[in-house]
Backbone bond lengths (Angstrom), bond angles and torsions (degrees), N, CA, C in turn:
res aa  C-N    CA-C-N  psi(-1)  N-CA   C-N-CA  omega(-1)  CA-C   N-CA-C  phi
1 M - - - 1.454 - - 1.524 108.76 -
2 K 1.330 115.06 119.38 1.458 120.35 -175.61 1.531 109.78 -107.29
3 P 1.338 118.46 130.13 1.462 119.53 176.29 1.523 111.23 -70.89
4 S 1.328 115.83 158.29 1.463 119.98 176.35 1.522 110.02 -62.86
5 R 1.329 115.79 144.76 1.458 120.21 176.65 1.526 109.86 -63.66
6 L 1.310 116.16 145.26 1.459 120.04 175.60 1.518 109.75 -74.28
7 K 1.336 115.70 151.88 1.459 120.86 178.54 1.521 109.39 -149.42
8 A 1.313 115.69 165.22 1.457 120.84 179.69 1.526 109.89 -56.09
9 G 1.329 115.39 137.31 1.451 121.81 -178.07 1.515 113.41 97.66
10 D 1.330 117.26 -15.25 1.462 120.40 -179.69 1.526 111.44 -70.77
11 E 1.328 115.16 149.89 1.460 120.93 176.55 1.524 109.83 -92.35
12 I 1.327 115.72 130.54 1.459 123.39 175.30 1.526 107.97 -106.43
13 R 1.325 116.92 125.53 1.456 121.24 178.29 1.543 108.59 -102.31
14 V 1.319 116.44 126.90 1.464 122.39 178.43 1.521 108.42 -98.32
15 I 1.341 115.90 123.01 1.463 120.73 179.30 1.529 109.37 -126.35
16 A 1.313 116.70 166.86 1.467 122.00 -177.19 1.524 110.10 -127.94
17 P 1.343 117.82 74.87 1.467 119.95 -177.85 1.525 114.10 -79.04
18 S 1.328 116.81 -4.62 1.464 121.43 175.79 1.528 107.39 -121.66
19 R 1.320 118.73 -105.66 1.462 119.53 175.77 1.530 110.77 -82.47
20 S 1.323 114.57 158.86 1.456 121.41 -175.23 1.525 111.64 -74.10
21 L 1.320 114.80 148.55 1.458 120.86 173.04 1.523 111.11 -63.29
22 A 1.320 117.48 -17.36 1.463 121.65 -178.44 1.525 112.61 -62.10
23 I 1.344 117.98 -22.98 1.466 118.88 -179.26 1.521 112.51 -80.25
24 V 1.332 117.01 -8.64 1.468 121.27 177.55 1.517 108.28 -88.83
25 K 1.321 117.12 128.26 1.459 121.66 -177.26 1.523 111.58 -57.07
26 G 1.327 115.24 146.59 1.456 120.94 -177.85 1.512 113.27 -57.45
27 E 1.335 117.51 -38.93 1.462 121.11 179.89 1.527 110.53 -66.83
28 Q 1.319 116.83 -37.23 1.464 120.09 177.83 1.522 111.01 -68.54
29 R 1.319 116.38 -37.71 1.466 119.38 176.35 1.522 110.48 -64.31
30 R 1.326 115.63 -41.41 1.461 119.80 179.77 1.525 110.74 -61.72
31 L 1.335 116.27 -45.72 1.461 120.58 -178.56 1.525 110.76 -66.93
32 A 1.332 117.23 -39.77 1.464 120.54 178.97 1.529 110.83 -60.86
33 E 1.316 116.36 -46.42 1.457 119.51 178.77 1.528 110.87 -63.42
34 E 1.319 116.32 -41.13 1.463 121.13 179.72 1.531 110.75 -60.02
35 R 1.340 116.78 -41.86 1.464 120.81 -179.56 1.527 110.85 -63.39
36 L 1.314 117.00 -42.21 1.463 120.06 -179.42 1.522 111.47 -70.66
37 V 1.322 116.56 -35.30 1.466 120.25 176.16 1.525 109.97 -64.82
38 E 1.327 117.29 -37.61 1.469 121.39 177.91 1.526 111.52 -61.77
39 L 1.339 116.59 -28.09 1.462 120.89 176.68 1.526 111.96 -80.73
40 G 1.327 116.37 -3.57 1.457 121.17 177.61 1.508 114.85 98.37
41 F 1.343 117.58 6.57 1.463 120.64 -178.81 1.521 111.77 -88.32
42 R 1.320 115.21 156.65 1.458 122.08 168.27 1.522 107.41 -102.64
43 V 1.305 117.70 132.38 1.458 121.97 -174.79 1.523 110.22 -109.81
44 T 1.339 115.87 125.72 1.458 121.18 173.92 1.532 107.77 -127.25
45 Y 1.326 116.21 169.15 1.458 120.66 -172.95 1.531 110.56 -127.95
46 G 1.330 114.71 145.25 1.448 119.83 172.34 1.519 110.50 -59.34
47 K 1.331 116.92 149.75 1.461 120.97 -174.36 1.531 112.62 -58.56
48 T 1.334 116.98 -31.36 1.461 119.77 -176.03 1.531 112.62 -116.44
49 A 1.335 117.04 21.68 1.472 120.37 -176.51 1.528 112.46 -60.72
50 L 1.333 117.04 -28.37 1.468 120.77 -177.91 1.524 113.01 -100.07
51 V 1.316 116.87 -1.22 1.465 120.03 178.40 1.527 108.87 -77.04
52 H 1.342 116.46 144.06 1.468 117.74 176.24 1.520 110.48 -149.12
53 D 1.336 114.16 156.13 1.456 121.48 177.44 1.529 109.25 -109.07
54 D 1.329 117.57 -161.66 1.461 121.29 -178.39 1.522 112.93 -66.78
55 F 1.328 116.96 -18.24 1.457 121.36 178.83 1.535 111.46 -101.40
56 F 1.310 116.63 12.93 1.466 123.97 -177.51 1.530 111.70 55.22
57 S 1.327 114.63 35.25 1.451 121.43 171.55 1.525 106.72 -125.32
58 N 1.321 117.61 -148.25 1.453 121.25 -177.19 1.529 107.34 -154.24
59 S 1.309 117.02 172.22 1.458 120.26 -178.95 1.524 110.74 -65.70
60 I 1.315 115.65 152.60 1.461 120.66 176.28 1.526 109.68 -57.53
61 E 1.326 116.62 -43.06 1.467 120.62 -176.80 1.527 111.60 -60.54
62 D 1.326 117.08 -45.31 1.466 120.02 -179.07 1.525 111.56 -67.24
63 R 1.307 115.69 -42.08 1.472 118.76 -178.94 1.523 111.05 -65.84
64 I 1.323 116.83 -40.34 1.462 120.40 177.49 1.527 110.87 -64.74
65 E 1.310 116.79 -41.68 1.465 120.03 -178.38 1.528 110.65 -63.91
66 D 1.322 117.94 -41.54 1.464 120.01 177.47 1.532 111.30 -64.22
67 L 1.336 116.75 -39.55 1.462 120.48 177.72 1.522 110.51 -63.76
68 H 1.322 116.64 -47.27 1.463 120.55 -179.92 1.527 111.81 -65.19
69 D 1.327 116.61 -40.58 1.465 120.15 178.20 1.525 110.98 -58.05
70 A 1.334 115.76 -41.45 1.462 120.13 -177.85 1.524 111.31 -65.58
71 F 1.332 116.84 -41.54 1.464 119.19 178.49 1.530 111.53 -74.24
72 R 1.317 117.02 -31.00 1.464 121.25 -177.26 1.522 112.50 -75.25
73 D 1.329 117.86 -33.02 1.461 122.77 -174.18 1.529 110.10 -72.71
74 P 1.330 119.35 115.79 1.467 120.84 -176.30 1.520 113.69 -66.69
75 S 1.318 118.11 -18.63 1.462 120.20 179.94 1.525 112.01 -79.73
76 V 1.327 117.46 -18.34 1.472 121.37 -179.25 1.524 109.28 -85.40
77 K 1.337 116.03 128.19 1.461 121.38 -179.14 1.529 112.51 -112.40
78 G 1.333 117.05 -22.90 1.452 121.17 179.26 1.516 110.42 -137.46
79 I 1.339 116.44 142.69 1.460 121.81 -178.83 1.526 107.70 -122.79
80 F 1.330 116.44 116.34 1.463 121.71 -178.47 1.524 109.08 -111.68
81 T 1.299 116.34 133.78 1.455 120.38 176.80 1.522 109.98 -81.04
82 S 1.313 116.22 148.60 1.462 120.00 -174.85 1.519 111.87 -71.48
83 I 1.347 116.62 -43.91 1.462 122.72 -175.43 1.521 106.59 -170.43
84 G 1.327 117.37 174.36 1.457 121.10 179.82 1.519 112.09 -87.52
85 G 1.335 116.31 -147.61 1.451 120.16 -178.07 1.508 111.41 155.06
86 Y 1.342 115.98 -137.64 1.458 120.38 -173.89 1.527 114.59 -138.54
87 N 1.307 119.75 -7.91 1.464 119.18 -167.36 1.520 114.97 -129.69
88 A 1.321 118.17 22.16 1.466 119.76 179.81 1.524 111.41 -62.49
89 N 1.337 117.76 -27.90 1.460 119.24 -179.02 1.525 112.77 -68.95
90 Q 1.331 117.92 -11.75 1.468 120.06 174.12 1.525 111.94 -61.20
91 L 1.324 116.91 -24.67 1.463 121.22 -171.70 1.526 113.82 -85.87
92 L 1.319 117.65 -18.01 1.466 120.08 -163.41 1.515 113.98 -59.06
93 R 1.307 117.73 -38.82 1.463 120.86 -177.68 1.528 112.33 -71.13
94 Y 1.318 117.99 -18.74 1.467 122.06 -172.57 1.531 113.32 -104.65
95 I 1.322 117.12 -2.54 1.467 120.52 -179.48 1.531 109.82 -74.29
96 D 1.324 116.00 136.92 1.462 122.13 176.16 1.532 107.36 -87.19
97 Y 1.319 116.46 92.13 1.458 120.90 -175.52 1.526 111.59 -70.12
98 D 1.329 118.16 -27.98 1.465 119.91 175.68 1.528 110.59 -66.04
99 L 1.335 116.68 -38.08 1.458 120.47 175.94 1.523 110.62 -59.73
100 I 1.332 115.76 -44.82 1.467 120.35 -178.81 1.527 110.39 -67.08
101 K 1.329 116.71 -42.51 1.463 120.20 -179.76 1.521 111.43 -61.68
102 G 1.321 117.13 -32.44 1.455 120.79 179.16 1.512 114.07 -84.41
103 N 1.324 116.79 -8.62 1.473 121.24 -178.55 1.534 110.02 -138.53
104 P 1.333 117.57 63.27 1.467 120.04 -175.57 1.522 112.40 -64.44
105 K 1.337 115.55 130.72 1.464 121.76 -179.10 1.523 109.61 -144.17
106 V 1.317 115.87 162.34 1.462 120.85 174.95 1.526 108.89 -67.04
107 L 1.343 116.09 124.49 1.458 122.00 173.12 1.518 107.56 -117.02
108 M 1.341 116.26 122.11 1.461 121.63 -170.61 1.519 111.42 -124.11
109 G 1.343 116.47 132.84 1.455 121.99 175.70 1.512 109.79 165.86
110 Y 1.321 117.30 170.04 1.471 119.61 179.32 1.525 109.36 -146.41
111 S 1.320 116.61 -169.99 1.461 123.25 -179.60 1.531 109.66 63.89
112 D 1.323 118.79 -122.17 1.463 121.85 -178.29 1.527 112.00 -62.04
113 I 1.328 117.32 -23.85 1.470 121.50 -179.67 1.528 110.68 -66.85
114 T 1.331 117.24 -14.72 1.460 121.46 175.63 1.524 111.37 -49.95
115 A 1.331 117.75 -38.91 1.468 120.91 -178.57 1.522 111.18 -59.58
116 I 1.330 116.87 -46.02 1.465 121.13 -179.02 1.520 110.71 -70.54
117 S 1.325 116.92 -43.81 1.469 121.12 -178.22 1.523 111.57 -59.62
118 L 1.330 116.77 -46.66 1.459 119.77 -178.21 1.529 111.49 -71.83
119 A 1.328 117.25 -36.84 1.461 119.69 178.17 1.529 110.66 -63.02
120 I 1.328 116.77 -43.98 1.464 120.20 178.78 1.520 110.56 -64.68
121 Y 1.326 116.62 -41.67 1.467 119.71 178.02 1.527 110.98 -61.82
122 Q 1.324 116.66 -43.55 1.461 120.90 -179.66 1.530 111.86 -65.39
123 K 1.312 116.92 -42.24 1.463 121.18 -174.12 1.526 113.68 -80.70
124 T 1.323 117.53 -27.18 1.467 119.97 -172.82 1.520 114.18 -123.02
125 G 1.340 117.57 -20.39 1.457 120.12 -173.24 1.517 113.15 82.68
126 L 1.328 117.20 1.99 1.467 120.71 -179.27 1.525 110.42 -71.80
127 I 1.321 116.92 126.56 1.457 121.68 173.26 1.530 108.72 -65.86
128 T 1.326 115.60 127.43 1.463 121.87 177.23 1.518 108.91 -116.12
129 Y 1.320 117.13 171.44 1.461 120.07 -170.22 1.526 111.67 -126.70
130 S 1.336 114.80 119.33 1.457 120.47 170.87 1.524 106.76 -85.54
131 G 1.318 115.34 99.87 1.454 120.41 -173.54 1.506 110.80 -157.38
132 P 1.319 117.35 -165.39 1.461 120.93 -171.42 1.524 113.43 -61.63
133 H 1.330 114.58 139.84 1.457 120.03 165.65 1.524 108.64 -69.80
134 F 1.313 116.35 165.75 1.470 119.79 169.80 1.525 110.35 -54.46
135 S 1.327 117.54 -42.66 1.466 121.11 -178.40 1.517 112.63 -62.81
136 T 1.344 117.66 -28.06 1.460 120.77 179.55 1.517 111.26 -59.75
137 F 1.327 116.99 -34.24 1.465 120.53 -178.88 1.531 111.78 -69.72
138 G 1.333 117.21 -6.45 1.460 121.25 176.32 1.510 113.64 -88.64
139 M 1.319 118.21 10.06 1.456 122.74 178.97 1.526 110.21 -80.11
140 K 1.324 116.45 126.20 1.466 120.49 -177.42 1.525 112.41 -68.74
141 A 1.342 116.77 -46.55 1.470 121.33 -174.43 1.519 109.73 -126.13
142 G 1.334 115.59 154.50 1.455 120.44 175.84 1.513 114.42 81.69
143 L 1.333 117.47 21.84 1.468 120.63 -175.46 1.531 112.95 -103.50
144 D 1.323 118.44 -8.23 1.461 120.80 -171.60 1.528 112.39 -58.27
145 Y 1.321 116.94 -48.02 1.468 120.51 -179.76 1.527 110.61 -63.00
146 T 1.330 116.95 -44.06 1.463 121.11 179.23 1.531 110.49 -59.13
147 M 1.327 117.14 -43.66 1.463 121.42 178.67 1.527 111.39 -64.47
148 K 1.326 116.19 -41.25 1.472 120.96 -178.88 1.518 110.92 -58.48
149 Y 1.317 116.78 -46.97 1.468 119.56 -175.80 1.526 112.60 -82.81
150 F 1.309 117.83 -22.27 1.460 120.75 168.47 1.530 109.12 -60.70
151 K 1.319 116.28 -46.67 1.460 120.49 -179.85 1.529 111.54 -63.99
152 K 1.332 116.50 -43.03 1.462 120.09 -179.81 1.526 111.33 -61.31
153 A 1.325 116.78 -38.34 1.461 120.66 -174.21 1.513 113.38 -78.47
154 V 1.345 118.64 -37.14 1.470 119.23 -170.74 1.525 114.78 -120.87
155 L 1.339 117.87 -6.97 1.460 119.68 177.86 1.517 112.78 -110.19
156 Q 1.344 116.90 -19.37 1.458 121.43 -174.14 1.521 110.63 -120.61
157 D 1.352 116.02 162.06 1.465 121.46 -176.53 1.522 113.53 -108.51
158 E 1.311 118.64 -6.79 1.455 121.31 -173.42 1.523 112.08 -81.59
159 A 1.340 114.86 154.96 1.461 120.28 170.60 1.530 108.42 -61.95
160 F 1.332 116.56 150.51 1.466 118.91 177.87 1.516 110.45 -146.98
161 E 1.326 114.59 146.81 1.457 121.17 178.79 1.515 109.52 -91.23
162 L 1.325 116.50 139.19 1.465 121.65 176.42 1.526 108.76 -84.85
163 E 1.317 115.09 82.70 1.462 119.66 175.79 1.525 108.94 -74.81
164 Q 1.313 116.59 154.87 1.451 120.43 -178.64 1.526 111.68 -82.35
165 S 1.324 115.78 147.32 1.458 120.88 176.57 1.528 109.76 -70.81
166 E 1.323 116.75 158.67 1.456 120.31 179.47 1.525 111.69 -73.31
167 T 1.332 116.75 -33.94 1.462 121.31 -179.85 1.527 109.83 -135.98
168 W 1.336 116.09 168.23 1.457 120.68 175.45 1.519 109.45 -146.53
169 S 1.325 115.32 159.97 1.458 120.74 -179.46 1.522 109.14 -148.98
170 D 1.329 116.10 143.49 1.465 118.84 174.69 1.520 111.14 -127.17
171 D 1.337 116.24 23.44 1.460 118.61 179.40 1.525 111.08 -75.45
172 S 1.303 116.73 167.54 1.465 122.51 -176.84 1.523 109.64 -82.67
173 W 1.332 115.04 72.95 1.456 120.65 -174.85 1.524 111.80 -59.48
174 H 1.325 116.71 -30.53 1.467 120.39 -177.22 1.526 111.64 -70.26
175 L 1.343 116.46 -17.76 1.467 120.42 177.55 1.515 112.03 -93.99
176 E 1.334 116.40 -37.91 1.460 120.42 -177.76 1.528 109.10 -141.18
177 Q 1.314 115.40 99.98 1.465 120.91 -175.93 1.520 113.57 -76.40
178 D 1.329 117.32 -25.56 1.462 120.25 -170.94 1.523 113.60 -99.83
179 D 1.323 118.12 3.97 1.460 121.56 179.23 1.517 108.19 -134.23
180 R 1.344 115.28 84.46 1.451 120.50 -173.70 1.518 110.65 -123.80
181 T 1.334 115.28 152.93 1.456 121.87 -179.46 1.516 109.35 -120.71
182 F 1.336 116.44 125.85 1.451 122.54 178.35 1.528 109.46 -114.51
183 H 1.338 115.50 136.63 1.461 121.60 -177.38 1.528 110.00 -110.89
184 P 1.337 117.94 147.17 1.470 119.61 174.59 1.527 110.44 -61.83
185 N 1.317 115.69 143.00 1.456 121.21 -179.27 1.525 109.06 -100.67
186 S 1.312 116.72 118.77 1.470 121.32 -178.69 1.524 112.35 -86.85
187 G 1.325 118.03 1.30 1.460 121.00 175.84 1.511 113.29 95.39
188 Y 1.316 115.26 -171.03 1.456 120.82 -178.56 1.530 110.98 -63.77
189 M 1.306 115.33 145.30 1.459 122.55 170.68 1.528 107.04 -97.10
190 V 1.322 115.83 116.18 1.459 120.83 -179.18 1.527 108.82 -87.60
191 I 1.325 115.79 122.38 1.465 121.62 179.31 1.522 110.55 -106.09
192 Q 1.324 117.55 -44.81 1.463 122.61 175.43 1.525 108.69 -138.73
193 E 1.314 116.60 137.20 1.454 120.70 -177.46 1.526 111.22 -92.69
194 G 1.340 113.89 164.65 1.457 120.47 179.24 1.517 110.72 146.85
195 D 1.306 116.99 173.85 1.459 123.66 177.01 1.522 109.11 -117.38
196 A 1.319 116.47 146.07 1.463 119.65 179.69 1.516 110.23 -157.73
197 T 1.330 115.06 146.26 1.461 122.14 171.35 1.526 107.50 -132.04
198 G 1.315 116.40 134.90 1.456 120.12 -179.20 1.510 110.92 -167.15
199 T 1.309 115.57 -172.89 1.458 122.51 179.11 1.519 109.39 -96.34
200 I 1.317 116.18 136.07 1.459 120.87 -177.80 1.526 110.96 -69.67
201 L 1.327 115.13 131.61 1.457 121.29 167.94 1.515 107.05 -139.38
202 G 1.332 116.98 137.46 1.455 115.59 177.48 1.504 114.69 165.41
203 G 1.325 112.42 -165.14 1.449 122.36 -175.86 1.511 109.34 140.34
204 N 1.303 115.80 -150.21 1.455 122.32 -179.38 1.534 109.65 -73.49
205 L 1.339 117.02 122.11 1.456 121.01 -170.53 1.522 113.26 -60.72
206 C 1.325 117.69 -48.97 1.465 118.27 -177.14 1.527 111.32 -66.08
207 T 1.338 117.13 -27.09 1.463 120.43 175.97 1.523 111.02 -75.21
208 I 1.335 117.50 -40.25 1.463 120.11 174.64 1.523 110.12 -54.33
209 N 1.337 115.70 -43.16 1.464 119.58 -175.96 1.525 113.01 -66.65
210 L 1.329 117.62 -18.94 1.460 119.91 174.92 1.524 111.84 -64.85
211 L 1.330 116.58 -20.80 1.464 121.46 -175.82 1.523 112.72 -90.11
212 Q 1.322 118.00 -9.94 1.460 119.87 -177.87 1.530 110.86 -57.50
213 G 1.330 115.13 135.76 1.457 120.48 178.19 1.510 114.73 78.99
214 T 1.330 117.41 3.29 1.458 120.98 179.46 1.520 110.07 -109.54
215 E 1.313 115.61 168.10 1.464 120.91 177.41 1.517 112.37 -72.46
216 F 1.325 117.22 -4.77 1.468 121.40 -174.35 1.534 113.13 -98.13
217 M 1.329 117.38 -0.79 1.458 121.72 -176.77 1.521 110.93 -89.18
218 P 1.337 117.95 118.53 1.468 119.82 176.96 1.530 111.33 -70.31
219 S 1.309 115.39 159.76 1.460 121.25 176.37 1.526 110.63 -68.36
220 L 1.319 115.98 149.80 1.463 122.24 175.53 1.527 111.87 -95.19
221 R 1.308 117.59 0.16 1.462 121.07 -175.13 1.528 111.67 -70.20
222 D 1.325 116.02 131.21 1.477 123.63 177.77 1.527 111.96 62.21
223 R 1.316 115.78 34.21 1.466 120.12 -178.25 1.518 112.38 -104.93
224 I 1.317 114.39 147.59 1.466 121.91 159.25 1.516 104.67 -96.61
225 L 1.310 116.37 116.75 1.457 121.98 -172.65 1.522 110.72 -90.51
226 F 1.334 116.48 118.13 1.462 123.26 172.10 1.530 107.24 -99.23
227 I 1.325 117.73 118.92 1.460 119.86 179.78 1.521 110.27 -134.39
228 E 1.326 115.31 149.36 1.457 121.98 177.34 1.521 108.25 -154.74
229 D 1.332 115.93 164.32 1.450 120.31 173.58 1.517 109.29 -148.59
230 D 1.336 116.01 163.92 1.457 119.74 -175.54 1.522 110.46 -97.07
231 E 1.332 115.78 -169.50 1.454 120.27 -173.92 1.527 113.30 -69.93
232 E 1.328 117.82 -11.24 1.458 119.70 174.92 1.524 112.04 -75.71
233 S 1.324 115.95 -14.89 1.453 121.10 175.07 1.528 109.26 -89.46
234 H 1.322 117.25 142.26 1.461 122.19 175.62 1.524 107.49 -130.08
235 P 1.328 119.81 173.47 1.468 120.00 -174.73 1.522 114.15 -52.28
236 F 1.332 118.43 -39.29 1.464 120.23 -177.58 1.528 111.52 -68.55
237 S 1.328 116.81 -43.60 1.461 119.00 -178.97 1.524 111.20 -72.49
238 F 1.343 117.48 -37.23 1.462 119.82 177.24 1.525 109.96 -62.31
239 D 1.327 116.71 -41.77 1.456 121.70 179.80 1.527 110.86 -57.87
240 R 1.327 116.92 -51.07 1.462 118.08 -176.16 1.521 112.19 -73.08
241 D 1.355 117.17 -32.10 1.465 118.96 177.02 1.528 110.97 -65.62
242 L 1.333 116.09 -42.05 1.465 119.55 177.55 1.525 110.36 -65.37
243 Q 1.336 116.83 -43.58 1.461 119.74 179.44 1.527 111.44 -59.73
244 S 1.319 116.45 -40.95 1.458 120.59 178.95 1.519 111.02 -60.08
245 L 1.327 116.84 -43.33 1.463 120.76 179.47 1.526 110.59 -63.79
246 L 1.329 116.27 -40.44 1.460 120.69 -176.98 1.522 112.69 -72.77
247 Q 1.316 118.31 -11.76 1.456 121.34 177.60 1.531 112.98 -87.58
248 L 1.323 116.99 -3.08 1.463 119.37 174.51 1.530 109.18 -65.60
249 P 1.327 117.61 146.90 1.465 120.39 -173.33 1.525 114.71 -57.10
250 D 1.339 117.25 -34.78 1.460 119.08 -176.30 1.529 113.19 -95.02
251 A 1.324 118.07 10.16 1.465 121.14 -179.97 1.521 112.15 -66.11
252 T 1.329 116.74 -19.64 1.465 119.35 176.97 1.520 111.51 -64.83
253 G 1.339 116.49 -13.86 1.457 120.51 179.81 1.513 114.32 -89.49
254 I 1.336 118.11 1.69 1.466 120.85 178.09 1.527 109.51 -66.80
255 K 1.338 116.93 130.51 1.466 122.41 -176.37 1.528 113.23 -95.86
256 G 1.330 116.72 -26.15 1.458 120.50 -178.88 1.511 109.61 -170.62
257 V 1.341 116.33 163.94 1.458 120.92 -177.11 1.530 109.40 -134.37
258 I 1.340 115.16 132.57 1.466 122.59 176.27 1.520 107.09 -122.94
259 I 1.331 116.49 120.93 1.458 122.30 -174.44 1.524 109.47 -109.10
260 G 1.331 116.16 128.74 1.457 120.92 178.14 1.529 111.95 -70.81
261 R 1.312 116.25 155.50 1.458 121.10 180.00 1.524 110.97 -62.47
262 F 1.317 116.08 137.10 1.460 121.72 178.91 1.525 110.66 -83.95
263 Q 1.317 116.18 146.44 1.450 121.09 171.66 1.531 109.64 -70.62
264 N 1.332 115.67 149.67 1.466 119.92 -177.14 1.520 112.68 -56.90
265 N 1.337 116.75 -38.81 1.464 120.07 -176.34 1.521 113.65 -69.12
266 S 1.321 117.66 -9.53 1.460 119.36 176.91 1.524 111.49 -71.90
267 G 1.319 116.66 -22.77 1.454 120.45 -178.51 1.519 114.09 79.55
268 M 1.327 118.11 4.32 1.458 120.76 178.83 1.531 109.66 -71.49
269 T 1.320 116.87 135.11 1.457 122.90 176.55 1.527 109.01 -119.15
270 P 1.344 118.20 160.43 1.463 119.11 176.44 1.527 112.69 -56.40
271 Y 1.330 116.72 -41.40 1.468 119.93 179.93 1.526 110.67 -63.06
272 A 1.338 116.88 -45.85 1.465 119.97 -178.88 1.523 110.66 -61.59
273 L 1.332 117.08 -42.34 1.465 119.87 -179.23 1.528 110.93 -65.86
274 Q 1.328 116.81 -41.68 1.462 119.45 177.30 1.524 111.36 -60.47
275 Q 1.333 116.29 -40.94 1.457 119.83 -179.43 1.526 111.28 -68.20
276 I 1.328 116.70 -38.18 1.465 120.18 177.66 1.528 110.77 -61.35
277 I 1.328 116.82 -48.17 1.464 120.65 -179.55 1.524 110.62 -64.48
278 A 1.337 117.40 -35.57 1.470 120.94 -179.26 1.521 112.19 -62.65
279 T 1.335 117.39 -25.86 1.474 120.12 179.70 1.514 112.89 -81.98
280 K 1.319 118.00 -7.84 1.469 121.64 -173.83 1.526 110.50 -93.61
281 Q 1.333 115.40 90.50 1.461 119.95 178.91 1.533 111.03 -59.05
282 E 1.329 116.20 -27.88 1.472 120.73 -178.96 1.533 112.01 -65.00
283 L 1.338 116.99 -19.30 1.459 120.46 -177.24 1.527 113.13 -102.73
284 K 1.311 117.36 4.33 1.455 120.24 -179.48 1.524 110.61 -61.32
285 G 1.336 115.45 134.86 1.453 121.05 174.06 1.510 115.77 84.35
286 I 1.342 117.79 4.43 1.468 119.70 177.78 1.527 109.18 -121.18
287 P 1.345 117.83 154.49 1.465 120.08 -179.15 1.520 112.09 -70.30
288 V 1.330 115.28 138.76 1.463 122.38 176.68 1.519 107.85 -137.34
289 I 1.326 116.89 125.12 1.457 121.40 176.55 1.528 109.48 -131.40
290 A 1.325 115.33 160.46 1.460 120.52 -178.72 1.528 109.45 -136.93
291 N 1.342 114.75 -178.17 1.472 122.99 -177.72 1.526 112.27 63.01
292 A 1.326 116.02 31.15 1.464 119.58 175.68 1.530 110.18 -75.14
293 N 1.339 115.50 153.02 1.465 121.35 174.75 1.526 108.44 -77.41
294 F 1.324 114.61 80.63 1.459 120.31 -173.25 1.519 107.72 -159.20
295 G 1.326 117.26 126.61 1.452 119.66 175.78 1.511 114.57 110.49
296 H 1.336 116.24 -137.29 1.459 121.78 -168.84 1.521 114.85 -91.20
297 V 1.324 118.20 -2.79 1.459 121.24 177.16 1.520 108.01 -100.88
298 H 1.314 116.62 135.19 1.471 121.42 -175.47 1.521 110.96 -97.82
299 P 1.361 116.00 148.23 1.466 128.33 -3.95 1.524 110.25 -81.21
300 F 1.332 116.45 173.01 1.458 118.51 178.94 1.523 110.72 -146.49
301 A 1.330 113.88 156.29 1.459 120.98 -179.73 1.525 110.28 -87.11
302 T 1.327 115.68 157.16 1.455 122.27 171.62 1.524 108.40 -88.29
303 I 1.338 116.20 125.87 1.461 121.82 -175.46 1.531 109.10 -111.61
304 P 1.336 118.26 119.39 1.470 120.78 179.34 1.530 111.12 -81.43
305 I 1.331 116.53 110.53 1.458 121.60 -179.95 1.530 108.79 -72.13
306 G 1.328 116.22 116.98 1.454 120.97 -179.21 1.521 113.88 111.81
307 E 1.334 117.70 -12.85 1.459 120.62 174.21 1.532 109.33 -79.76
308 N 1.328 116.34 167.81 1.449 121.52 176.02 1.523 110.85 -88.98
309 V 1.331 115.49 152.81 1.457 120.40 -179.47 1.523 108.73 -145.77
310 K 1.324 115.11 147.43 1.462 121.70 178.51 1.516 109.38 -118.93
311 M 1.329 116.24 129.46 1.468 122.78 175.10 1.532 109.03 -110.56
312 T 1.318 115.32 133.99 1.457 120.95 171.74 1.514 107.51 -129.29
313 V 1.328 117.45 113.59 1.458 122.11 -175.62 1.523 107.66 -128.07
314 R 1.336 115.15 104.11 1.461 120.62 -176.22 1.526 110.30 -145.07
315 N 1.313 115.55 146.46 1.465 122.41 173.66 1.525 112.45 52.28
316 G 1.330 115.69 38.69 1.457 120.28 176.05 1.514 114.77 78.82
317 K 1.331 117.48 6.13 1.469 120.53 179.53 1.533 109.29 -125.03
318 A 1.332 114.63 155.10 1.458 119.73 -176.85 1.522 110.87 -135.88
319 S 1.332 115.28 145.30 1.465 121.07 170.21 1.520 107.93 -133.65
320 V 1.336 114.65 144.50 1.463 122.40 -178.92 1.522 107.19 -131.90
321 T 1.331 116.71 123.84 1.465 120.79 -177.30 1.521 109.65 -126.67
322 I 1.337 115.90 126.26 1.460 122.50 175.25 1.525 108.29 -82.76
323 L 1.333 116.57 131.66 1.463 122.22 -174.56 1.523 109.98 -119.05
324 P 1.346 118.16 86.22 1.472 120.36 -179.62 1.520 112.19 -69.55
């Protein structure tokens, strides 16, 4: 089930199903709203998006009500999460999936929002989007690539190739907007070659693993797996988190793997990643690439969870094409 493409004049509702929008600086919120208005959208906010408790989140009841209000309101066409966090999976048991199935809309966010996106996809079949938070649009510099692929994923209907950005950055832009470091992008890191076509499944790896053994975990069969993690992940934790995912009964159906670029503070190196993948007998014979523009390193592409994708990895080069 695919939501309608967004277009100028549509209303975007900003909600905070994980951490509160209150932790995003006022100037960044202003710029984010301005950017979306420039695209022709109208921006509104969940009633409790700015409310926060001692954990800079909000009650389950309030967060669920804002989520339901956004899907229930016929004027809202897109739902953007404010930012990530740690507790989005608290909501899964309380979501009205029939309401969502009857009112399909674009749901956008990444990181901790992976739990909600995958649960909704599993329960309803609705394609969801691993892409920028509302707060991401408040970035002063380095947003062009992110904007380009946001538009390709949710405003347009054509197939598109995930070309690599010219530069990348993993600095704390939300703390210091005017002192940023951008590095040249050398492109995809090819770990295993091959060709594959499948349905996209993915998001933040440690968040995906929170769904194991629950009714909210989608099947891994016939999937191209997009996975990434933030700087709290290091080679040892990434290794065991990936191994845990590959031990699921249907993991033998994975067709290919695309790994997002790691932040420098994770300590992941090309050699370490190659060695980790080499230990995974479950991945033998399928294409695996890394350093994709996906996840916590900026800029990044918007990935439609549930769409088809084609990987071609040959002679040390890789191409990835989304097939709507």
